[in-house]
N, C-alpha and C positions, 0 to 999 in steps of 0.2 A: 504494499499500500504505499503510495507516494503522496506527500502533502504538495498540492499543486497551487495553492493560494491561501495567503493569510491576509485578511482585511482588518485594519484596526478601525473599529466603529467609534470608539470613544476613548478619549484621553482625559485623566483627571490629576489634579495636583493635590486635591483635598482627600482626607481620609487615607485608609490603607489601600483601597482599590485605586489602581493607576491606569486601568484601561479595560476595555472590553473588545474581544476579537471574534471573527468568524473565520473557521478553517475549512478548506475545500480539500477532498481527497481524491485522487485519480480523475479530476475534473468531472466527478459524478456524484459525490456525496458531501454535504456540508454539515458542519456543527456550529451552531450559533451560541453566543453568551459565554465563551470561555473568558474567565476573569484574570487579570494579571494583578497580583497582590503584593504589596510591600510587606515583607516579614522581617523578623529579627535578623536573619541571615541573608537578606536580600530578596530580590524578586523571585516569585514563583507563579505558577497557573494553577487556577481552580477550575475544575470542569462544571459544566452546567449541572444544576442539581434541583430537586424539588423537597419540600418539606414533607415528612413522613410521620411526625410526632412532636411532641413538646420540645422544641429546640434542635430537634434531630433532622439531618438532611441527608439525601442519598443522591449520588452522582447519577444522572440520566444516561451519560455516555462517558466513557473513560478508556484510557489505553490498558491493555491487558498485562503487558510486561514493562519492564523498567527501560528498555531500549527504545520502545516507541515513546514512552513518556519523556525520555531525554531528547529525542528528536523533535517531538511536538513542542515541548517547552523552548528548546534552542531556536527553533523557527519562529515561534511566537515573540520570543524576547528580542530576536534580531529585527523582526518587523516593527515592534514597539518602539526600539531604539531609533530606527530610521524614521518612524513617523514623528517622533519627538523632535528630531533635528529638522525635518521638513516644517513642522509647526514653527519652530524658532526662527528658522530662515524667513518664513512667511510674515512673522511678526516683525522682524527686523526690516523687511521690505516695506511693510506698512507704516513703520515708524519713519523710515527715510522719505517716503512719499508725502508724509504729513509735514515734514520740515519745510 
């Protein structure tokens, strides 16, 4: 299974959630609402989940092995960093245009 697209749909500087992405596999299957979270050891991904009890959540979709999780997380965090750089460049360009 190949990750063919990662789309950063939301970036945030507030709270622990830094972004939300959608990932496409083999140009045929997409998983929405994967969250990028700022943890004590750095950024990590949280798969989409639903509430199943009092304060308990269960992943709706998730990698089955650590190799796939690492590949998925690496691709998502790379896309996130690229999106942050693009956003900063756009903000700088908007600032220059205002002067």
